[in-house]
N, C-alpha and C positions, 0 to 999 in steps of 0.2 A: 111746846108742840112744835115739831120738826118739819120743813118741807121738802119734799122730793121733786126735782125736775124730771119733767117728762123728757124721754129718747123721742131725737127726731127721727131716728130711721127705725122702722118696722124689724120685728123680732117674731121669731113663732110663741113666745109666749102673750105678746102685746093682744088686749082684748080687738076684737072688729070694730071699727065705726060705723055709723050710721050708713046705710048703703051698699056696704062692704060684698063681695060674693067671690068666693073659693073656685078657682078654673082647676079641671082635673080634666088631662088629656090622657087618650090610648093612643099610641103611636105605632105607626104601620109604614112599609114600604113608602105607599102611593097617596095615603090618607090617613090624616089623623082627624078620629073623633073626641071633639070636644063636650064637657058635662061642666054648667056654670051651678053652685048651689049656695044656698044662702047659709048663714052662720049657724042654723037649727040643722043643716041637712037638706033641707028641702029641693030639689031639682029644681029649677029655673027654665032649665031649657037643654037641651042637647043638637047638636047639629057636626057633621062631616065637612072636612076640607081637604083640600089637595096638599100634600106636603112639599110645597116650595116656599120660597121665600114671600109671593103674592098671598099665597095660602096662609102663612103664619099672620100676616098684618091683617088680613081677614078674619080670621081667626078670633085676633084682640081686639077690634074692633067690634066682632058682632058679642064678644062679652064684654065689652065695656058699655055697649046698650042695655044689658041688664045689672050693671052695677061697677062698685069701682073695684077693679082686681088689683088686688098686693100682693096674694100667693096664688103659684099654684102647683099642683102636683102634676110631675109628667112622668110617664110610663116610659122606660128604656131610652132615659135621656142620653146613654153613653153611646147609644146606637143611631135608630130610625128618629129618635126626637132630638137629637143633639141639636141641631139647625134651630128648631124651636126654642129649644131654653136658652140659645145666643141671642135669640129675639125679644124674648122676654125679658131678658136681664137688661137688655141694652133699654129696653123702657122700664126698668128698676121695679120689676115685679120680681119679686123673690120665689125661687123656684124648687122644690122639694123632688128629691128623684126616689 
């Protein structure tokens, strides 16, 4: 019998952990609309936030109240969502564009 070491960093193929949620964000020039879903796809909440540094922090804090955020999908990551992507990456959230 062989044993496998568990990876220490999250990848897209890692199974979700208990309490983990996925963040999805539709980005716009002045407002970003966020949705948090459970691993089975049930929407746990949606909310709009200003597209500012303070808004990014509020968005992540709100999502964190709904569960552990390790992954996020961000629409417009190269344009309107670039600042949010930098904020999420700085908080060790894996971003899919």
